[in-house]
C-alpha positions in Angstrom: -7.5 -28.2 -3.9 -10.9 -26.8 -2.9 -12.8 -24.5 -5.2 -12.9 -22.1 -2.3 -9.1 -21.8 -2.6 -9.1 -20.6 -6.2 -8.7 -16.9 -6.9 -12.0 -15.3 -7.7 -14.0 -17.9 -5.8 -15.6 -15.2 -3.7 -17.4 -14.1 -6.9 -17.9 -17.3 -8.8 -19.2 -19.7 -6.1 -22.0 -17.3 -5.0 -22.8 -16.8 -8.6 -23.3 -20.6 -9.0 -25.5 -20.6 -5.9 -27.5 -17.7 -7.3 -28.1 -19.5 -10.6 -29.1 -22.7 -8.8 -31.6 -20.6 -6.9 -33.0 -18.9 -10.0 -31.2 -15.6 -9.5 -29.9 -14.6 -12.9 -29.2 -10.9 -12.2 -26.3 -10.8 -9.8 -22.7 -10.0 -10.5 -21.7 -13.6 -9.9 -24.4 -15.1 -12.1 -23.4 -12.7 -14.9 -19.7 -13.8 -14.6 -20.8 -17.5 -14.7 -22.8 -16.7 -17.9 -19.8 -15.0 -19.5 -17.6 -18.1 -18.9 -20.2 -20.9 -18.8 -18.5 -22.8 -21.7 -15.1 -22.6 -20.2 -16.3 -23.5 -16.7 -18.2 -26.4 -18.0 -15.2 -27.7 -19.9 -13.2 -27.5 -16.7 -15.7 -29.7 -14.9 -18.2 -27.4 -13.2 -21.8 -28.2 -13.4 -23.3 -25.0 -14.7 -27.1 -24.5 -14.5 -27.9 -23.1 -17.9 -31.7 -22.4 -17.5 -31.2 -18.8 -16.2 -28.1 -17.6 -17.9 -28.3 -14.0 -19.0 -28.3 -13.3 -22.7 -25.4 -11.0 -23.7 -23.9 -11.3 -20.3 -21.0 -9.0 -20.9 -23.3 -6.1 -21.9 -25.8 -7.0 -19.2 -23.1 -7.0 -16.5 -21.7 -3.7 -17.7 -25.1 -2.0 -17.7 -25.8 -3.4 -14.2 -22.5 -1.9 -13.0 -23.2 1.5 -14.6 -26.4 1.8 -12.6 -24.6 0.8 -9.3 -21.1 2.5 -9.5 -19.4 5.5 -10.9 -16.3 3.4 -11.7 -18.2 0.8 -13.8 -15.5 0.5 -16.4 -12.7 -0.1 -14.0 -14.7 -2.5 -11.8 -16.0 -4.4 -14.9 -12.4 -5.0 -16.0 -11.4 -6.1 -12.5 -14.3 -8.6 -12.4 -13.3 -10.1 -15.8 -9.7 -10.4 -14.5 -10.9 -12.3 -11.4 -13.1 -14.5 -13.6 -10.1 -15.3 -15.8 -8.0 -16.1 -12.8 -10.6 -18.5 -11.5 -11.0 -20.2 -14.8 -7.3 -20.5 -15.3 -6.7 -21.9 -11.8 -9.6 -24.4 -12.3 -8.2 -25.5 -15.6 -4.8 -26.0 -14.0 -6.2 -28.0 -11.1 -8.0 -30.5 -13.4 -6.1 -30.4 -16.8 -7.5 -33.7 -18.0 -11.1 -32.3 -18.0 -10.0 -29.1 -19.7 -8.5 -31.1 -22.6 -11.5 -33.3 -23.2 
């Protein structure tokens, strides 16, 4: 299974590219920062140099400036992130158990 096929890939994969390119203040990069430990444990190579501190709060503040429905959108983003992480862990369970 390709990473592109996992639910939430449309947010997570651009976030990985953003971090690799030094962009730490995008929705995708905030999501990566929130789940960096979990994603690394599942086998993804996470660039840690530019991870946002307090990524949950930073993401929410970012959304508040961009959208009127920040709370609803924030929760939807976290649900997509969890879906991606869960699917990734199921696709490579040996790495998730290490």
